[in-house]
N, C-alpha and C positions, 0 to 999 in steps of 0.2 A: 544521380548522386552516387559516387563510388566510395563506399565505406569500407573500412577494414572488416575482416570477419568478426561477427558479433557473438558473444556468449551471453546468454541471459541466465543469471544464477538465481533462478526462482522457479519453484514448482507451481506457482500460481497460474491456473489456466486463464485467469483474467488478464494478467500481464502478458502472457504469451499471445492471447488473442489481440490485445491492443497493438503489439509489435507487428503481428500479421496484417492487421488493418492498416498499419502505416507502410505496408509493403517493404518491410525490413527483413532480410534473411538473417536467421540466427539459429544457434543450436543451444539446447538447455544443458547445463552442467551444474550439478548440485554438490555442495559440500556441507557437511555438518558444522554448524557454527553455534556457539553458545550466545544466546541473545540477551544475556544479562548486561546491565549497565551500572555505572557508578551512581551513587546518590548525589543529589544536588544539581543535576542537569535539568535545563528547561525541556519541555516536550520536544521542541525543534532540535535541541542538542541530542536528545535521546534517539530520535529517528536518524539523525546524521551519524551518530556514534555506531548504531547497529548496522546501517547501510555500509559504512566504511569497514566495519569488522567483517562483514560478509565478503567484501572485495579483497581484504587482506589475506583471506584464505587462498587466493589465487596468485599472490604476489610473485612467488618464485617460479611458478610453472607457466606463465603466460609470456609470449614474446610479441607477436604481431597482432594478436587479437585484442578486441576491446571487450571488457567485461562490464556488464550492467548489473548492479545490485540495487535493491530497494527495500525500504521498510515503511509500512503504513501504520500509523497509530491514530486512535480516536481519543479526543480530549473533551471532558465534560467538567466544568467548574475547575479548570486548571489541574485536573487529575487524569492521568492516562488510564484509559480503559483498554485492556488487552483483549486477547481471544478468550472466549468462554471455556471453562473447564468441563462443563456438562450442559445438557439441554436446560436444566433448571437455572443454571447460571446465565445462559443465553436469554432466557425469559426475563430474569431479573435485570440484566443489562438493558434490554429493550424497554422495559418498564421505566427505567431511569431516563432513557432518551426520549420517551414519549412526551410530546407536547413541548419539547425543549430544543434549543439550539446547541450544537456542539461543533467542534472543529475536527477536521480530518487533515492530518499532516503526512505527506509522503516525502521521504528523503530518498535521493538517488545518488549513487556513486558510480562514476564511469572511470574505470581503470584502463589506461592505454599507454604503452611504452613507458612504464614506470612513473606515470603522472596520474595524480588523483584529481578528479573533478567532482566536487560534492555540491549539491544544491537541494532545496526543498520547496515545496509548495503547500499552501494552506487554503483549505476551502471550508466555508461555514455551511452547515446543513441544518435545516429545521424540519423536524417531524411534527405532524399534527398529533393531537392526542390519539393514541392507539388504544383500542379495546383489548382487554385481556384475551378474548377469544381470537382476535386477529394475530396477536403475538404468538399464542400457542400454536395456531394453525401454521404460521410461518416457520417456527422453530421445528415443529414435527415434520413438515413437508420438505423443508430446505436444509435442515441440519447445519446451521451456520457456525459450526465449531472451529472452522479454519479462518474465520473472518474477524478482524479487529472490530470491536463494538458489536459483534454478533449479527451483522447484516451486510448484505450486498446490495448496493444502490440499484443495480441492474436487475435485481430479482423482484418478486412479487411485493415484498414489503416496501421497497423503494418506489415502485410504481403506484402503490395505493396510499403510501404514508408520508412521502416527502413533499413538503409544501414549497420549499425554496432552497436553492443552492446559491451561495455567493462565492464564486471562484470556479475552478476547473472541475467539470464533471469527471474527466478521466483521472484526475487526482484522487477523487473519492473511490473510483473503481480500483485504483492501486498503482497508477503510473501517470504522472503529469506529462502526457505525450507532447504537448506544445513545447515545454522546456526541454524534454529529452531530445526532440527533433533539432532544436536550435543548438544544443550542445554536440549532437552527433555531426551536424554540419561542419563544426570546427575540426573534425577528424578527417573529413573528405578531402 
């Protein structure tokens, strides 16, 4: 598959690893983007809005390259749970998710030759009831302050606590690789 040069606009080591595992050559370019969003958007619209906002930071400077941006959010009871502000906040978030089902939404924007391709994926994740000592161990050892919902599915808490996933595993990691691959094929 002959793709245009790819820019991944994400500092997420998980997204970078997923592209490497897909055997896609890319370079990382980061731009500061305000991730605020207007009120009244659905969770899917929020993720799409932020992913597109990240891509718009490249609009004037890109010619032949394809820019991939993404935003992952966690939704519990129709409320967006962002990234924790502190270890205590991370503990509280995981206590909320304990024993409950939530959604993980990742939106992706691929910007190439002045065209925008936006899409998203939704996965449902069910945690078993977690003990407070398990949550505290995880937060202290893994410091998940850079993760929506305060957890990484590929880390210890995911291995011991997630009972079921309905949908794409890689979407929960942070990039729905199946959909990204199909969309990149259109550029080849």
